[in-house]
C-alpha positions as CSV (number, residue, x, y, z in Angstrom):
1,M,20.3,-139.0,52.0
2,P,17.3,-141.4,52.4
3,R,14.5,-140.1,54.6
4,S,13.2,-143.5,55.7
5,N,14.0,-147.2,55.8
6,A,11.8,-147.8,52.8
7,E,13.8,-145.4,50.7
8,L,17.0,-146.7,52.1
9,Y,16.2,-150.3,51.0
10,G,14.6,-149.3,47.7
11,F,10.9,-149.9,48.6
12,Q,8.3,-147.5,47.3
13,S,6.6,-145.2,49.8
14,I,2.9,-145.3,50.4
15,H,2.5,-141.9,48.8
16,H,4.0,-142.9,45.5
17,P,2.4,-140.8,42.7
18,V,1.9,-143.8,40.4
19,R,-0.1,-145.6,43.0
20,W,-2.3,-142.6,43.6
21,A,-2.9,-142.2,39.9
22,R,-4.0,-145.8,39.7
23,K,-6.5,-145.2,42.4
24,E,-7.9,-142.1,40.7
25,R,-8.3,-143.8,37.4
26,G,-10.3,-146.7,38.9
27,T,-9.2,-150.3,38.8
28,D,-12.5,-152.1,38.6
29,M,-12.7,-155.2,36.5
30,A,-14.3,-153.5,33.4
31,N,-11.4,-151.0,33.1
32,R,-8.7,-153.6,33.6
33,D,-9.8,-156.2,31.1
34,P,-13.0,-156.1,29.1
35,S,-12.6,-159.7,28.1
36,L,-13.2,-160.8,31.7
37,M,-16.4,-158.8,31.9
38,S,-17.6,-160.4,28.6
39,G,-16.7,-163.8,30.2
40,L,-18.9,-163.1,33.2
41,K,-21.7,-162.1,30.7
42,C,-21.0,-165.5,28.9
43,R,-20.0,-163.7,25.7
44,C,-17.1,-164.1,23.4
45,P,-13.9,-162.8,25.0
46,R,-12.6,-161.2,21.7
47,C,-15.7,-159.3,20.5
48,G,-18.0,-159.4,23.5
49,E,-21.0,-160.1,21.3
50,G,-21.2,-163.7,20.3
51,R,-22.5,-166.3,22.8
52,L,-20.0,-168.5,24.6
53,F,-22.3,-171.4,25.4
54,Q,-24.5,-173.7,23.4
55,G,-26.4,-175.1,26.3
56,F,-26.1,-174.6,30.0
57,L,-22.4,-175.4,30.2
58,K,-21.6,-176.8,26.7
59,L,-19.1,-174.6,24.9
60,R,-19.8,-173.6,21.4
61,P,-17.2,-174.5,18.7
62,G,-16.6,-170.9,17.9
63,C,-18.0,-167.3,18.0
64,E,-20.8,-166.7,15.5
65,K,-19.9,-163.0,15.3
66,C,-16.1,-162.8,15.0
67,G,-15.2,-166.4,14.3
68,L,-12.9,-167.0,17.3
69,D,-12.3,-170.7,17.7
70,Y,-13.0,-171.8,21.2
71,S,-10.8,-174.9,21.0
72,F,-8.2,-173.2,23.2
73,A,-10.6,-173.1,26.1
74,D,-10.4,-175.8,28.7
75,P,-11.4,-174.7,32.2
76,A,-11.8,-178.3,33.2
77,D,-13.1,-178.6,36.8
78,G,-12.1,-175.0,37.7
79,P,-15.6,-173.5,37.8
80,A,-17.1,-176.3,39.9
81,F,-14.1,-176.2,42.3
82,F,-14.4,-172.4,42.9
83,V,-18.2,-172.5,43.3
84,M,-17.9,-175.5,45.8
85,M,-15.2,-173.9,47.8
86,T,-17.0,-170.5,48.1
87,M,-20.5,-172.0,48.8
88,A,-19.4,-174.9,51.1
89,F,-19.1,-172.6,54.1
90,P,-22.4,-170.7,53.8
91,A,-24.4,-173.9,53.0
92,T,-22.8,-175.8,55.9
93,A,-23.3,-172.9,58.3
94,F,-27.0,-172.7,57.2
95,G,-27.5,-176.4,57.8
96,I,-25.8,-176.3,61.2
97,W,-27.8,-173.2,62.2
98,I,-31.1,-174.9,61.4
99,E,-30.0,-178.0,63.3
100,L,-28.9,-176.2,66.4
101,A,-31.8,-173.7,66.4
102,Y,-34.7,-176.0,65.6
103,E,-33.5,-179.6,65.8
104,P,-35.7,-180.6,62.9
105,A,-36.2,-184.0,61.3
106,L,-34.1,-185.1,58.4
107,W,-36.8,-184.3,55.8
108,I,-36.8,-180.7,56.9
109,H,-33.1,-180.5,56.1
110,M,-33.9,-182.0,52.7
111,I,-36.4,-179.3,51.9
112,T,-34.3,-176.4,53.3
113,T,-30.6,-177.1,53.1
114,V,-30.4,-179.0,49.9
115,P,-32.3,-176.3,47.8
116,F,-30.2,-173.7,49.5
117,L,-27.1,-175.5,48.4
118,L,-28.3,-176.0,44.9
119,L,-29.5,-172.4,44.5
120,N,-26.1,-171.2,45.6
121,C,-24.0,-173.6,43.6
122,V,-25.6,-174.1,40.2
123,P,-26.3,-170.5,38.9
124,P,-22.7,-169.2,39.4
125,I,-21.1,-172.1,37.5
126,R,-21.8,-170.7,34.1
127,P,-20.5,-167.1,34.6
128,I,-17.4,-168.4,36.4
129,K,-16.7,-170.9,33.5
130,G,-17.1,-167.9,31.1
131,M,-14.7,-165.9,33.2
132,L,-12.1,-168.7,33.3
133,I,-12.4,-169.1,29.5
134,A,-12.0,-165.3,29.0
135,S,-9.0,-165.4,31.3
136,Q,-7.4,-168.1,29.2
137,Y,-8.0,-166.0,26.1
138,A,-6.6,-162.8,27.8
139,N,-3.5,-164.6,29.0
140,K,-3.0,-166.6,25.9
141,A,-3.1,-169.8,27.9
142,H,-2.9,-173.0,25.9
143,E,-2.4,-176.7,26.7
144,A,1.3,-177.5,27.1
145,R,2.9,-179.3,24.2
146,F,6.3,-180.9,23.8
147,A,8.4,-179.8,20.9
148,V,9.0,-182.5,18.3
149,P,12.5,-182.5,17.0
150,T,12.8,-182.1,13.2
151,K,15.0,-184.2,11.0
152,T,16.9,-181.2,9.8
153,S,18.3,-180.5,13.3
154,A,21.9,-181.4,13.7
155,R,22.7,-184.5,15.9
156,V,24.9,-183.9,18.9
157,P,28.1,-186.1,18.6
158,Q,28.4,-188.9,21.1
159,S,31.4,-187.3,22.8
160,E,29.4,-184.2,23.6
161,R,26.4,-185.9,25.1
162,R,25.7,-185.8,28.8
163,G,24.4,-188.7,30.8
164,P,24.7,-192.5,30.2
165,D,24.9,-193.9,26.7
166,L,21.5,-195.5,26.1
167,D,22.9,-197.8,23.4
168,T,25.2,-199.6,25.8
169,C,22.9,-199.4,28.9
170,S,21.5,-202.8,29.8
171,A,18.3,-201.3,31.1
172,A,17.5,-199.8,27.7
173,K,17.7,-203.2,25.9
C-alpha cells in the first residue's frame, strides 16, 4: 500500500537514495563535463590543451595538439546574446542610479556608464563562446542537412504515392 500521494502516482520521494548520492558526489561543472570547463578556459573541448581561438574571437581551423577540426562549431550570435541579456539589467540599473542620485550631465554618463557597460560585456564574450563551442562538441551538435536521395533507391509507384500528382498539376507547369 502506498504511503503518500507521490508513491501512489509514481513520483519519486524527496528522500530518494539516488538523489542523495548525486548530492554527495558533487555536481559541479567540472565533474559533469570536463569539455565545458575547457571551453570556459578557451581550450580544445576534446583534449583540453590546444587553444580554441586565433585572435580575440576568431576560431582556429583546428586544435594544434589533438587535431580536432573546429568546422563543426558555429555559435553564431549566441555569446553576444547571452552577454547582452545578462549585462543589460546591471548596466541599465547603474545608469539610472547615477541619473537619479546625482543628475549629472550627459558627458558624465559617457565616462561612467559606457565604460561600465563595455567592461561588463566585452570580457565574458570569449569564454562564453568557448563554452558554447564545447557544448556543441559534447552534444555532437551539427548543422542540419537534408538527405539527398540516391539513384539506387527504389521509386515509389504512382498508385502508392500520397498527395497530388505533380505531373498533372497546373501549378507545377
